[in-house]
N, C-alpha and C positions, 0 to 999 in steps of 0.2 A: 504494500500500500504506500501511497505517496506521502502519507501523514506520519509515518513512523520515524523514530529517531534515527534508525540505521539508514533509511533512505535519504534523510536530510544530510547526514554525515557523508554518505557515499556519493551524493551528487553535488554537494556544495563545498565541503571541506577537503575531501580526499583528493580531488583533482588539483586544487590549489597547493596542497601540501606536497603532492608529487612533483608539481612544476617547480616549487621552491627548492625541493631536494635536488632536482636535476640541475637547477641553476647553481646550486652550491657545489655540485660535483664536477661541473664542466671545467673550471679552472684547474682543478687537481688532475683531471684526466689529460687535459691539454699540456700541462706542465710535464707530466710523466712521459707523454709522447715526444715532446720537444727535447727532453734530456736523453731518454733511453733509445729512441728510434731515429730521431733526426740529427742527433749528435751536437746540439748547441752546447758550447762550453761555458760561456760567461753568463752570469746571472742577469745581466742587462739584456742580452739577446733572448734569454728564456722569458723574461718578463715582458719584453716587447711582443714576442710571439703569442704569449698567453693573452695579453690585453687586446691585441688586434683580433685574434680569433674569437675571444669572448664577446667582443663588440659585434662581430658578424653573427655570432650565434644569437645574441639578444635581438638583433634586427630580424633575423629569420624567425625567431620565436614569436615576436610581435605580429609579424605578417601571417604566420600560420594560425595564431590564436584568433586573429580577426577573420581570416578566411574560413577557418573551420566553423566559427560561430555563424557566419553569414551563410555558408553552404548548408549547414545542418538545419538552419531555420527555414531557408527558402528552397530546399532541395526539390520538393514537388513542383514548385513554380518553374524552376529551371528545367526540369524534365519535360513538362508540358509545353513550354515555350522557350526553347534554347536561344532564339534570336534576341530575347529580352534580357540576357545575362548582364550586360553592362548597366542597364537601368536598375535591375534588381540589386546588384552589388552596390551601386551608388546609393541606393536608398537604405541598404541594410548595414553598411559599414559604420555610419554614425551611431546606430543602435547598439552595436557591440562595443563601442568605445567606452561605455560606462563600466565595463569590466576592469579597465585599468585605473579607474578612480577609486575602486574599493580598497 
């Protein structure tokens, strides 16, 4: 049922906690890859690689979050009228933006 406590935690809090955990692990993973597999020697090089890749990851994360919210909300409209995709996305992107205010 949609009114249970488990449903609320599973749909509201668990995805955000998972995303925050992933955001916390990305720099650690990128640093390990930069040192162990790519062979960067100096700490400055490693930090530069970590920060630039983390920046790109955050940009991609924001784009995917907005797109996933828009596509999941308007999926049936997109299936029935594929020519109207730009208008549907233009109308739906601002509605998903409230996610980032929370």
